[in-house]
C-alpha positions as CSV (number, residue, x, y, z in Angstrom):
1,M,6.0,130.2,31.7
2,K,9.6,130.1,32.7
3,V,12.3,131.8,30.7
4,V,16.1,130.6,31.7
5,T,17.7,132.8,34.2
6,Q,20.1,134.7,32.0
7,A,23.0,134.7,35.6
8,A,22.7,131.4,35.7
9,V,23.5,131.3,32.2
10,F,26.3,133.2,31.9
11,L,27.7,131.9,35.4
12,C,29.0,128.7,33.8
13,I,30.1,130.5,30.8
14,L,32.3,132.9,32.5
15,F,33.7,130.2,34.4
16,I,34.3,128.3,31.5
17,A,35.3,131.1,28.8
18,P,36.6,134.4,30.2
19,K,36.1,137.0,28.8
20,G,37.6,138.4,25.6
21,D,37.6,140.2,22.0
22,A,35.9,138.5,19.6
23,Q,36.7,140.8,16.1
24,T,40.7,139.2,16.9
25,T,39.8,135.7,15.7
26,T,40.9,135.5,11.8
27,S,38.4,132.6,11.1
28,P,36.8,134.2,7.3
29,D,33.0,132.5,8.5
30,L,33.1,134.7,11.5
31,P,31.5,138.6,11.5
32,Q,34.0,140.8,12.0
33,S,31.5,143.7,14.2
34,L,28.9,142.3,16.4
35,S,27.1,144.9,15.3
36,Q,26.6,142.1,12.6
37,P,23.1,139.7,12.0
38,L,24.2,136.7,13.8
39,S,22.6,133.6,14.0
40,V,23.0,131.1,16.9
41,A,26.3,128.9,14.7
42,Q,27.8,131.8,14.2
43,C,27.5,133.2,18.1
44,I,28.3,129.7,19.4
45,R,31.4,130.1,16.6
46,L,32.1,133.7,18.4
47,A,32.3,132.0,21.8
48,Q,34.7,129.8,21.1
49,A,36.9,131.9,19.1
50,S,37.4,134.5,22.2
51,L,40.9,134.8,22.6
52,P,40.6,134.4,26.4
53,T,39.2,131.4,25.6
54,Q,42.0,129.8,23.2
55,R,44.1,130.8,25.2
56,T,43.5,129.3,28.5
57,Q,42.7,125.4,27.0
58,Q,46.1,126.0,24.8
59,G,47.7,126.6,28.4
60,R,45.7,124.0,30.0
61,L,46.8,121.6,27.1
62,H,50.7,123.0,27.4
63,A,50.7,122.4,31.0
64,A,49.3,118.7,30.1
65,E,52.3,118.6,27.3
66,A,54.8,119.8,29.9
67,Q,54.3,116.8,32.9
68,L,54.5,114.8,29.3
69,T,57.5,116.4,28.8
70,Q,59.1,115.8,32.3
71,A,58.4,111.8,32.6
72,R,60.3,111.2,29.4
73,T,63.4,113.5,30.8
74,W,65.9,111.6,31.3
75,P,67.1,112.5,35.6
76,N,70.1,114.6,36.6
77,P,73.3,112.7,37.9
78,I,74.2,114.2,41.6
79,Y,77.5,115.3,42.4
80,T,79.0,115.0,45.8
81,Y,82.2,117.0,47.2
82,T,83.8,115.5,50.5
83,A,87.3,116.3,52.1
84,Q,87.7,114.4,55.6
85,D,90.4,115.2,58.3
86,I,92.1,111.8,58.9
87,A,94.2,113.7,62.0
88,L,97.5,113.2,59.9
89,Q,100.0,115.5,58.8
90,T,101.8,116.7,56.1
91,A,105.5,116.9,56.3
92,S,105.2,120.5,56.3
93,G,102.5,120.0,58.9
94,A,100.2,120.9,57.5
95,P,96.4,118.7,57.9
96,L,96.5,115.7,55.4
97,L,93.0,115.2,54.0
98,L,90.8,113.0,52.2
99,Q,89.1,114.2,49.7
100,Q,86.6,112.7,47.6
101,H,84.7,113.0,44.3
102,T,81.8,111.2,43.8
103,L,79.4,111.4,40.2
104,S,76.2,109.1,41.3
105,F,73.2,107.9,38.7
106,Q,70.4,105.7,38.3
107,P,71.0,102.6,35.5
108,L,67.7,101.3,35.7
109,F,65.8,105.0,35.7
110,A,64.0,103.7,32.0
111,Y,62.0,100.9,34.0
112,A,60.2,103.4,35.8
113,K,60.4,106.3,33.8
114,Q,58.8,104.7,30.3
115,Q,55.2,103.8,32.8
116,E,55.8,107.5,34.0
117,A,55.4,108.6,30.6
118,S,52.6,106.3,29.7
119,V,50.2,107.6,32.7
120,A,51.1,111.2,31.2
121,R,50.6,110.7,28.1
122,A,47.3,109.6,28.8
123,N,47.0,112.7,31.4
124,L,47.5,114.3,27.7
125,E,44.5,112.8,26.1
126,R,42.1,113.1,28.7
127,T,42.7,117.1,29.0
128,A,42.4,117.5,25.8
129,A,39.1,115.2,25.2
130,T,38.1,117.6,28.5
131,L,38.6,120.6,26.6
132,D,37.0,119.4,23.5
133,E,33.9,119.0,26.2
134,E,33.4,122.0,27.9
135,R,33.6,123.8,24.2
136,R,30.5,121.9,24.0
137,Q,29.3,122.7,27.6
138,I,30.0,126.7,26.2
139,S,28.2,125.6,22.6
140,L,24.9,124.4,24.8
141,A,25.4,127.8,27.7
142,V,25.4,130.3,23.9
143,G,23.2,128.3,22.5
144,R,20.5,128.3,25.3
145,A,21.7,131.8,25.8
146,Y,20.9,132.7,22.0
147,Y,17.6,131.7,22.1
148,D,16.1,133.0,25.4
149,V,16.9,136.1,23.7
150,L,14.9,135.6,21.1
151,L,11.9,134.2,23.7
152,A,12.2,137.3,25.2
153,A,12.3,139.8,22.0
154,R,9.7,137.8,20.5
155,L,7.3,137.9,23.3
156,A,8.0,141.3,24.1
157,T,6.0,142.1,20.0
158,V,3.2,139.8,21.5
159,E,2.8,142.2,24.3
160,E,3.0,145.3,22.7
161,Q,0.2,143.8,19.8
162,A,-1.3,143.3,23.4
163,V,-0.9,146.9,23.9
164,A,-2.1,148.1,20.7
165,A,-5.9,146.1,21.3
166,A,-5.8,147.5,24.5
167,H,-5.5,151.5,23.3
168,E,-8.2,150.3,20.4
169,L,-10.3,148.6,23.0
170,V,-9.9,152.4,24.8
171,I,-10.8,154.0,22.0
172,G,-13.9,152.0,21.3
173,T,-15.0,152.4,24.8
174,E,-14.9,155.8,25.1
175,L,-17.2,156.5,21.6
176,R,-19.8,154.3,23.5
177,V,-19.4,156.8,26.3
178,G,-20.4,159.1,23.8
179,R,-22.6,157.5,22.5
180,G,-24.8,156.5,25.7
181,D,-23.9,152.8,25.2
182,A,-21.4,152.4,28.3
183,G,-20.2,154.3,31.1
184,Q,-17.0,155.6,32.3
185,L,-16.2,152.2,35.0
186,E,-15.6,150.7,31.0
187,V,-13.7,153.3,30.5
188,T,-11.3,153.0,33.6
189,R,-11.3,149.2,33.3
190,A,-9.7,149.8,29.7
191,H,-6.9,152.5,31.1
192,A,-5.9,149.8,33.1
193,E,-5.8,146.8,30.3
194,E,-3.7,149.3,28.4
195,L,-1.5,150.1,31.1
196,E,-1.3,146.4,32.5
197,A,-0.1,145.2,28.4
198,R,2.8,148.2,28.5
199,R,4.1,146.8,31.9
200,S,4.3,143.9,30.3
201,A,5.3,144.9,27.6
202,E,7.9,146.8,28.8
203,L,9.2,144.2,31.3
204,W,9.7,141.6,28.5
205,L,11.9,144.3,26.3
206,R,13.7,144.9,29.2
207,R,14.4,140.5,30.2
208,S,15.8,141.0,26.1
209,E,18.0,144.3,26.2
210,L,19.2,142.9,30.0
211,G,19.7,139.5,27.8
212,E,21.5,140.7,24.3
213,L,24.2,142.5,26.7
214,A,25.0,139.4,28.7
215,L,25.5,138.0,25.5
216,S,27.3,140.3,24.2
217,I,30.1,139.7,27.0
218,A,29.7,135.5,26.7
219,L,30.7,136.2,22.3
220,G,34.1,138.2,23.4
221,A,32.4,141.7,23.3
222,T,34.7,144.1,26.1
223,M,31.9,145.8,26.7
224,P,28.3,145.1,27.1
225,Q,26.4,145.8,23.8
226,R,23.3,145.9,22.2
227,L,23.3,142.9,19.4
228,Q,21.2,141.8,16.2
229,L,20.5,138.1,16.3
230,I,18.5,136.8,13.4
231,E,15.7,134.4,14.1
232,D,16.4,130.9,13.6
233,W,14.0,129.3,15.1
234,S,14.3,126.7,12.7
235,G,17.7,126.0,13.9
236,G,19.2,126.1,10.2
237,S,22.5,126.8,10.8
238,L,22.9,123.9,13.4
239,P,25.4,121.2,12.0
240,L,22.9,118.4,11.3
241,P,23.9,115.4,9.7
242,V,21.6,114.3,6.7
243,S,19.2,111.9,8.2
244,V,19.0,114.4,11.1
245,R,17.5,117.0,8.1
246,A,15.5,113.9,5.9
247,F,13.9,113.1,9.3
248,M,12.7,116.8,10.5
249,A,11.4,117.0,6.5
250,Q,8.9,114.3,6.9
251,P,4.7,115.7,8.3
252,E,5.4,112.4,10.8
253,G,8.6,111.8,11.8
254,Q,10.0,108.5,13.1
255,L,11.5,108.3,15.5
256,E,12.4,104.3,15.8
257,S,13.9,105.1,11.9
258,V,16.9,107.2,13.0
259,R,17.6,106.5,16.8
260,P,19.8,103.5,16.2
261,A,22.9,105.9,13.7
262,L,22.1,108.6,15.9
263,R,23.1,107.0,18.6
264,A,26.2,105.4,16.7
265,M,27.0,108.9,16.2
266,A,27.0,110.1,19.8
267,L,29.2,107.4,21.1
268,R,31.8,108.6,18.2
269,Q,32.1,111.8,18.9
270,R,30.6,112.2,22.1
271,P,33.8,114.3,24.2
272,E,33.2,112.9,27.7
273,L,33.6,109.5,26.6
274,R,37.0,110.2,24.8
275,Q,37.4,111.7,28.3
276,A,36.6,108.6,30.5
277,A,38.3,106.8,27.6
278,A,41.6,108.1,28.2
279,E,41.1,108.0,32.3
280,L,40.3,104.5,32.3
281,R,43.6,103.8,30.1
282,Q,45.5,106.5,32.7
283,A,43.6,104.3,35.3
284,E,45.4,101.5,34.1
285,E,49.0,102.6,33.4
286,Q,49.4,103.8,36.6
287,R,48.5,100.7,38.1
288,Q,51.7,99.2,35.6
289,A,53.5,102.2,36.9
290,E,53.2,101.2,40.8
291,L,53.3,97.2,40.2
292,R,56.7,97.7,39.0
293,R,56.9,99.4,42.2
294,T,56.8,97.2,43.9
295,I,59.9,95.5,43.2
296,P,61.8,99.4,43.5
297,L,64.4,98.5,40.5
298,A,64.5,102.0,39.5
299,D,65.8,103.1,43.2
300,L,68.9,101.3,42.7
301,Q,72.4,103.8,42.6
302,V,75.6,103.5,41.4
303,S,78.1,105.8,42.4
304,V,81.5,105.8,41.2
305,A,84.6,108.1,43.1
306,A,87.5,109.0,43.2
307,R,89.8,109.5,46.9
308,I,92.9,111.9,46.3
309,T,94.8,112.2,49.4
310,A,98.4,113.7,49.4
311,V,99.8,110.3,49.5
312,G,98.3,109.4,46.3
313,T,95.0,109.2,44.1
314,G,92.5,106.3,44.9
315,A,89.0,105.2,43.0
316,L,86.1,104.0,44.6
317,V,82.6,102.6,43.1
318,A,80.0,102.5,45.4
319,A,76.2,100.6,44.0
320,S,72.9,101.2,46.9
321,A,69.7,100.2,46.6
322,P,66.1,99.9,49.5
323,V,65.5,95.9,50.5
324,S,61.9,95.8,50.0
325,I,61.3,93.5,53.8
326,F,58.3,95.6,55.3
327,D,56.7,98.6,52.1
328,W,56.0,96.4,49.3
329,N,54.0,99.4,47.9
330,Q,50.8,97.8,48.9
331,G,48.3,101.3,49.3
332,P,49.4,102.5,46.1
333,R,49.1,99.7,44.0
334,R,44.9,98.9,45.6
335,R,44.8,102.8,45.3
336,A,45.4,102.4,41.4
337,L,43.4,99.6,41.4
338,A,40.3,101.1,42.5
339,Q,41.0,103.6,40.6
340,I,40.5,101.2,37.6
341,E,37.2,100.6,39.3
342,I,36.4,104.8,39.3
343,A,37.1,104.5,35.3
344,R,34.9,101.7,34.8
345,A,32.1,103.6,36.9
346,A,32.6,106.5,35.1
347,Q,32.9,105.6,31.4
348,M,29.4,103.9,32.0
349,R,27.6,106.3,33.7
350,S,29.3,108.5,30.4
351,E,27.4,106.7,27.5
352,R,24.2,106.5,29.4
353,Q,23.6,109.5,29.3
354,V,25.0,109.8,25.9
355,L,22.6,107.7,25.2
356,L,19.6,110.0,27.3
357,D,20.7,113.1,25.7
358,V,20.1,111.6,22.0
359,D,17.0,110.4,23.0
360,S,15.5,113.0,25.3
361,A,16.1,115.8,22.4
362,L,14.9,113.5,19.5
363,L,11.4,113.0,21.6
364,D,11.4,116.3,22.9
365,W,12.0,118.2,19.0
366,Q,8.8,115.7,17.9
367,R,6.9,115.9,21.2
368,A,6.9,120.4,20.3
369,N,6.8,120.5,16.7
370,Q,3.5,118.2,17.2
371,A,2.2,119.9,20.3
372,L,3.0,123.2,17.8
373,G,1.5,121.9,14.8
374,H,-1.7,120.0,15.9
375,R,-2.6,122.1,19.1
376,V,-0.8,125.1,19.3
377,R,-1.1,127.0,16.5
378,P,-5.2,126.1,15.9
379,L,-5.8,127.6,19.5
380,V,-4.3,130.7,17.8
381,Q,-6.6,130.7,14.9
382,A,-9.0,130.1,16.9
383,R,-8.5,132.9,20.1
384,E,-8.1,134.9,16.9
385,L,-11.7,134.2,15.6
386,A,-13.3,134.4,19.4
387,L,-11.8,137.7,19.8
388,A,-12.6,139.7,15.5
389,A,-16.2,138.2,16.9
390,T,-16.8,139.6,20.0
391,R,-14.8,142.6,19.5
392,R,-18.4,142.8,16.7
393,Q,-20.5,141.6,19.5
394,F,-19.4,144.8,22.0
395,Q,-19.6,147.3,19.2
396,A,-23.5,146.3,18.3
397,G,-23.6,146.7,22.6
398,V,-24.8,142.3,22.8
399,V,-21.5,141.9,25.4
400,S,-20.0,144.1,28.1
401,L,-16.3,145.0,27.8
402,L,-15.3,142.1,30.5
403,D,-16.4,139.6,27.8
404,V,-13.8,141.8,25.2
405,I,-10.8,142.4,27.9
406,T,-11.4,138.2,28.7
407,A,-11.2,137.4,25.0
408,Q,-8.2,140.0,24.6
409,R,-5.9,138.1,27.1
410,D,-7.1,134.1,26.1
411,L,-5.4,135.1,22.2
412,L,-2.4,137.0,24.8
413,A,-2.2,133.6,26.4
414,A,-2.3,131.7,23.0
415,R,0.5,134.1,21.6
416,R,2.6,133.2,24.7
417,L,2.3,129.7,24.2
418,E,2.7,129.9,20.5
419,T,6.0,131.6,21.5
420,Q,7.1,128.9,24.1
421,S,6.3,125.8,21.8
422,S,8.9,126.8,19.0
423,Y,11.3,128.9,22.2
424,E,11.6,124.3,22.8
425,S,11.2,123.0,19.5
426,A,14.4,125.0,18.8
427,L,16.1,124.4,22.0
428,A,15.0,120.6,21.7
429,L,17.2,120.7,18.6
430,L,19.9,122.4,19.7
431,Q,20.3,120.2,22.2
432,L,20.0,116.9,19.3
433,A,23.2,119.0,17.9
434,M,25.2,119.2,20.9
435,A,24.2,115.6,22.2
436,L,26.1,114.3,18.6
437,A,28.0,117.1,19.3
438,V,28.7,117.6,15.5
439,P,31.4,120.4,15.3
440,V,30.0,124.3,15.0
441,D,32.9,125.4,12.6
């Protein structure tokens, strides 16, 4: 049985969402303390509402807004003062200086500034979509960690049941020894089975406690603390559309009846598709900017000067501009065209990934529920009946202790499989909600 490692999950979370205090949030939907029982949706909202997370994302958004502001800003004129000794003297014998005050400016700056603002505007849209995608990834990671903790806690409970059963087996074996129906070797085996069950129960309990500590940090706690999690295996708190809920309520859901609507919903709402579209627009605007720079009209500079000498004051008007003989901005234009092709390919890849996420989550959920209802739970019932019959035969002296241990281990494996199947079903439903990018708040 494979459990997702907590360190691997929260390494991703801590890179995206720094630690913070979730109690600083003012949302009425969030609990005032992490000591209250938490559902999966509340855990997701707490992680997203963490103060450092919000400040980090707001800072990145403000940086993109500042870039747009700068792109819209007019360039400053340039003032130049020159004093030149022209090797002449005044009547009093002082050096005759030629003083010049020059003011230079670019009259055609809007020719390039307008396109630079379009590039910066597309970059702002891309940044906003990127932050939405990061919040979706946070939601997925926190939801997965939530179910990992529930899985470890449930398996710890299963192992505790095995401990109780093993202890009863020890007592029963000792009674048989007293009656002369069993030997000391069987008592030793029963004690060994109890010790093994206790070791396994302590292992899963430790994993559950460690998972709670790590999850509390992801939810914004300033210090690691234990959590109370509501066992929401059915995903009742997840924000799923009514059509999906109706599909889930059917005894045997038909994938084809809901798949097209869910695909269309995901294509409308997934933030990485908005991010890819913004990247494509930014690349196209950048290409237009490079085309405008082919003839550098924006670099035209006009200067107005006043020349002052002892004999009078004169005026000077000058204009300067680069002459496009060798450099026609070939490299940047080709690079911008290549960025457009890259952005188009990324958009195509994102669309295909979104469709794959929706179909995979639907198929996983259906297969997990089919296995849980048609095979796993009947298997648990069969193992329980087999264990009860084996115990009666053991008390009657028909079978050996090894048969009882084998039946007990078979039941334990079946209950583990039931827990794992419930985990896979809940995780598939979480992935479906995240694939549709339905807001949790």
